[in-house]
C-alpha positions in Angstrom: 0.1 0.2 0.1 1.1 3.6 -1.1 0.2 7.0 -0.3 0.2 9.9 -3.2 0.6 13.4 -2.5 -2.2 13.7 -5.1 -3.4 12.2 -8.2 -3.1 16.3 -9.8 -4.3 19.6 -10.9 -7.2 16.7 -13.4 -8.3 14.5 -10.6 -8.2 17.8 -8.4 -10.4 19.9 -10.7 -12.7 18.0 -11.4 -13.0 17.7 -7.8 -13.9 21.0 -7.6 -16.3 21.4 -10.0 -18.1 19.8 -7.4 -17.3 21.6 -5.5 -17.7 24.3 -6.6 -21.7 24.3 -6.5 -21.2 23.1 -3.0 -22.1 25.5 0.3 -21.1 28.5 1.1 -18.5 29.5 3.7 -16.5 28.1 5.4 -12.4 27.6 4.2 -13.8 27.1 0.4 -15.8 30.4 0.4 -12.9 33.0 -0.5 -12.3 30.2 -3.1 -16.1 30.4 -4.5 -16.5 33.6 -4.5 -13.5 34.0 -6.3 -13.7 31.3 -8.6 -17.0 32.8 -9.4 -16.3 35.8 -10.0 -13.2 35.1 -13.1 -15.9 32.8 -14.1 -18.1 35.8 -15.2 -20.9 34.5 -18.6 -18.8 31.2 -18.7 -20.1 30.3 -15.3 -23.5 29.3 -16.6 -21.8 26.6 -20.0 -20.4 24.5 -16.5 -23.8 25.1 -15.2 -25.4 23.2 -17.6 -22.7 20.8 -17.8 -22.7 19.4 -14.3 -26.7 19.7 -14.4 -26.6 17.0 -17.2 -23.3 15.4 -15.6 -21.6 14.7 -12.2 -17.7 15.1 -11.5 -17.8 12.1 -9.7 -18.1 9.8 -11.1 -18.8 10.8 -14.5 -15.8 13.4 -15.5 -13.4 11.2 -14.5 -12.1 9.9 -17.7 -10.9 13.9 -17.4 -8.0 12.6 -14.9 -5.2 11.4 -16.5 -4.6 7.3 -16.0 -6.1 5.8 -18.8 -9.7 6.9 -17.8 -12.4 7.0 -20.7 -15.3 8.7 -21.6 -18.9 7.5 -21.5 -19.4 8.6 -24.9 -23.3 6.8 -25.3 -23.6 9.5 -21.8 -21.9 12.4 -23.2 -24.7 11.7 -26.7 -27.4 12.1 -23.9 -27.1 15.3 -23.1 -25.6 17.1 -26.2 -22.3 17.3 -25.2 -19.4 16.1 -27.0 -15.8 14.9 -25.5 -13.9 17.8 -26.7 -16.8 20.3 -26.2 -16.8 18.2 -21.7 -12.9 18.3 -22.2 -12.8 22.7 -23.1 -15.0 23.9 -20.4 -12.3 21.7 -17.7 -9.6 22.9 -19.0 -11.1 26.6 -18.7 -12.4 25.8 -14.7 -8.8 24.8 -14.8 -7.2 27.5 -15.5 -9.2 30.2 -13.7 -10.0 27.9 -10.3 -7.7 25.0 -9.8 -4.4 26.6 -11.7 -3.6 29.5 -10.2 -3.7 28.1 -6.6 -2.2 24.8 -7.7 1.6 25.1 -5.7 -0.2 25.9 -2.4 -2.8 23.7 -2.6 0.2 20.5 -3.9 2.2 22.0 -0.9 -0.8 21.0 1.6 -1.2 17.2 0.4 2.4 16.5 0.4 1.9 17.5 3.6 -1.0 15.8 4.5 0.7 12.8 3.0 3.8 12.5 5.4 1.8 12.8 8.4 -0.5 9.8 6.6 3.0 8.1 5.9 3.9 8.4 9.8 0.8 7.1 10.9 1.2 3.9 9.3 5.4 3.8 10.1 3.8 3.9 13.9 0.5 2.7 14.3 0.6 0.1 10.9 -1.7 -0.4 7.9 -4.8 -0.4 10.2 -4.2 2.5 12.2 -3.9 4.5 8.6 -7.3 3.1 7.0 -8.6 3.4 10.5 -7.9 7.5 10.4 -8.6 8.2 6.7 -12.0 9.4 7.1 -14.6 9.7 10.2 -17.0 8.1 7.2 -14.7 5.4 5.7 -14.5 2.7 8.4 -11.4 -0.4 8.6 -13.1 -3.2 10.4 -11.8 -6.6 9.9 -9.9 -6.4 7.0 -12.0 -5.2 4.9 -12.3 -1.0 4.3 -15.7 0.3 3.9 -16.4 3.0 2.0 -19.3 5.3 0.9 -21.0 4.4 -2.2 -24.3 5.1 -3.9 -24.2 0.9 -4.6 -23.5 -1.8 -2.7 -20.2 -3.1 -4.5 -17.8 -5.7 -3.3 -13.6 -4.5 -4.7 -11.1 -7.6 -3.9 -8.0 -6.6 -4.6 -6.1 -9.6 -5.1 -2.8 -8.6 -4.2 -3.1 -5.4 -6.5 -2.2 -3.5 -3.6 -4.3 0.0 -3.3 -2.7 3.4 -3.7 -4.3 6.4 -1.0 -4.2 10.3 -2.8 -5.8 12.6 -0.8 -7.5 15.9 -2.2 -8.1 19.9 -1.4 -11.1 19.7 -3.5 -12.7 16.0 -2.7 -16.1 17.4 -0.8 -16.1 16.6 2.4 -19.6 14.6 2.8 -18.3 12.6 -0.1 -15.9 11.4 2.6 -13.7 8.9 -0.4 -13.9 7.8 -4.2 -12.4 4.3 -5.7 -11.0 4.5 -9.1 -10.2 1.6 -11.0 -11.4 -1.2 -9.0 -12.3 -2.1 -12.1 -8.6 -2.7 -13.5 -7.2 -6.1 -13.4 -3.5 -5.4 -13.0 -2.3 -1.6 -11.6 -3.9 -1.1 -7.9 -7.0 0.5 -7.2 -7.0 4.6 -6.6 -8.1 5.3 -2.9 -9.2 9.1 -3.6 -9.9 10.4 0.6 -11.0 14.4 1.3 -8.6 15.7 3.3 -10.0 19.3 4.4 -8.0 21.0 6.9 -8.3 21.1 10.2 -8.7 24.8 10.3 -12.1 26.5 8.9 -10.8 29.8 10.6 -10.9 33.0 8.7 -7.1 34.1 9.0 -6.7 30.4 7.7 -8.2 30.5 4.6 -7.4 34.1 3.6 -3.9 33.0 4.3 -3.8 29.8 1.7 -6.3 31.8 -1.0 -4.9 35.2 -0.6 -0.7 33.8 -1.8 -2.4 33.8 -5.7 -4.4 37.1 -5.2 -0.9 38.9 -3.8 1.1 37.3 -7.1 -1.5 39.5 -9.0 -0.7 42.8 -7.4 2.3 42.3 -8.1 1.6 42.0 -11.7 -0.2 44.9 -12.4 2.0 46.9 -10.2 4.5 45.1 -13.3 2.2 46.0 -16.4 -1.0 48.1 -15.2 -3.8 47.0 -14.2 -5.6 46.3 -17.2 -2.7 44.8 -18.7 -2.4 42.4 -15.4 -6.3 41.8 -16.0 -5.6 41.4 -19.8 -2.7 39.0 -19.5 -4.9 36.5 -17.3 -8.1 36.4 -19.3 -5.8 35.5 -21.7 -5.5 31.8 -20.4 -8.1 31.0 -21.9 -7.6 32.4 -25.6 -10.0 34.8 -26.8 -11.3 37.2 -29.0 -11.1 41.0 -28.9 -14.7 41.4 -28.3 -14.9 38.9 -25.8 -12.6 40.3 -24.1 -14.2 43.6 -24.0 -17.6 42.0 -22.6 -15.5 39.9 -19.8 -13.8 43.3 -18.6 -15.9 45.7 -19.4 -13.9 48.4 -22.1 -14.1 49.7 -25.0 -12.7 47.2 -27.9 -10.5 50.6 -28.2 -9.0 50.3 -25.7 -8.7 46.7 -25.7 -6.5 46.8 -29.3 -4.3 49.0 -27.5 -3.5 47.1 -23.9 -2.8 44.0 -26.6 -1.1 45.6 -28.6 1.7 46.3 -25.9 1.4 43.4 -24.4 2.1 41.6 -27.9 4.9 44.1 -28.6 6.4 42.6 -25.3 6.1 38.7 -26.4 3.8 37.7 -24.0 0.9 37.5 -26.1 0.3 36.3 -29.8 -3.1 37.6 -31.8 -3.9 35.7 -35.0 -6.2 37.4 -36.9 -9.3 34.5 -38.3 -11.7 36.6 -41.0 -13.3 40.1 -39.2 -12.1 38.9 -35.8 -8.6 39.0 -33.9 -8.2 35.7 -31.7 -5.0 36.2 -28.1 -3.3 33.8 -26.7 -0.9 34.1 -23.6 3.4 32.9 -24.6 5.1 30.7 -22.9 7.1 33.7 -21.2 3.7 36.0 -20.7 3.3 32.3 -18.7 5.9 32.2 -17.0 5.5 36.0 -15.8 2.2 34.9 -14.1 3.6 32.5 -12.7 7.0 34.0 -11.6 4.8 36.9 -10.0 2.6 34.8 -7.8 5.7 31.9 -6.9 7.3 35.1 -5.4 5.0 35.7 -2.9 3.9 33.1 -2.3 7.5 31.9 -0.7 7.5 35.1 0.6 4.6 34.4 3.0 5.9 31.5 3.6 9.0 33.1 5.3 6.3 35.2 7.8 
């Protein structure tokens, strides 16, 4: 049995999509509010998709590792695999990617704590303390599920992975029970112990401070344009999202393009803008610098 820090950004994105619509407040209150603001009108497309498909289990194929989309299920709700991928990637860029470094750091801490539990108390101690709703009884691990299913490992082992965004009410999700050779994965909810407002603010504000640094470097409006362009869009779409004129957007994108931070491609009567690797590096650098500063405070 092994404990991994995380299944990766793809898995956390799937869990985060489901968590976004849950009860507001608590540790994730700030995150939900800010993500909602950044999504703007794009939130409607995500809501429509989630009304038809549940992230868990319907969208677990988005996680790297061989999962396959249920094309028939997607077809029934008028969605293609590409539609879902595009929506999920856009959501990830807004809701998970900006916070990924602190999320991963937190999950690595959870993994280390669980590892010490296994070393001092054995596997039974580890499995018995994963989550209040996950119970270890006489060599059987009981995980909440909407169907009663018996899974026999038959020597395949089990990989454990904590998740920050998996809704605490779900307790845990078993992935790969049908695999014949590789180990199934049990993802368990690992919300922060402290739900204090100060702890939540400190966690989520690291990225906000990075955005303030970016604004000081390139200007507030250009910083907003650059952040929006992690998801390619046209001049008109940028103008609508930022509530400024298309003429003003054109001026700002011209400066960003000359600096090598974005690229622009004309398609008939529209111009599609995208952030460049240099622009992405700048976004990440300003965030990471303040994360390092916050870690030392």
